[in-house]
N, C-alpha and C positions, 0 to 999 in steps of 0.2 A: 701650609703655605709653600708654594713652589717659587724658588728664587732663580731667575735665569743666570745670575752671576754666582760663580763658585765662591762659597764662603771661605774665609781665611781661618786658620787655627784660632786666631784672636777672636773672630766672630763667634766661633763655636764655643770657646772658653767663656766669653761674655754671656752668651745665651744660657749656658749651663750654670754659671754663677747666679744669674737672675732667677732661673727656674728650679734649680736643684741645690743651691746653697754651697757649692764648692767649685774650685777652679781645677779642671783636669790638667795633668801634665801633657805637653804636646806629644810625648812619646806614647801616651795612652791613646790619644786620638789617632795617631799613626797606626798603632796596633789594631784598633777597632776598624779603621779603614781597610787595613790588610785583610782582616777576617771577613769583610764584606766584599772583597774583590775590587776595592776602589783604587788600588795601586798608588799608595803614597810615595812621594819621592824619597830617596835614600839620603839622609842627612850627611853632609860632608864630614862631620866630626864623629860619625858613627864608628865605633871601634870594631865591632863584629858585623860584617856586611850581611851575614846570613842568619843572625840570631838576635833576639831582643834581650837587652840587659835589664830593662824595666818594663815587663808586659803590663797591660791594663789589669787591675784587680777585677775579679768577677763582679763585685758589688758596685762597681762604677760603670760597667759596660752599658747598662740600661739607660743611664742618663745620657751617655754619649750617643747611643742609638736614637734616643728621643730627639737629640739635636740634629742628627743626620736626617731624621724624618721631617723635622721642622723646616730644614733647609732644602728638602726635596732630593736628598742624596740617595736615600733608600726608601722603599715603600713600607 
């Protein structure tokens, strides 16, 4: 499904909860966006501007990538 409106992190979290049974942390979504070159914004409360304190675990990336495909963010 291609969605012309950019999904929010909440939209992505809801879709993953419904389809994969867990709610990803927003920092995990941002990390996977960064891995795919989608340029997430830098959170204002981020302590280290050039490093991730909580990277996405390998076993959760597939579900987040599935959500990105569902929303037409990646192929």
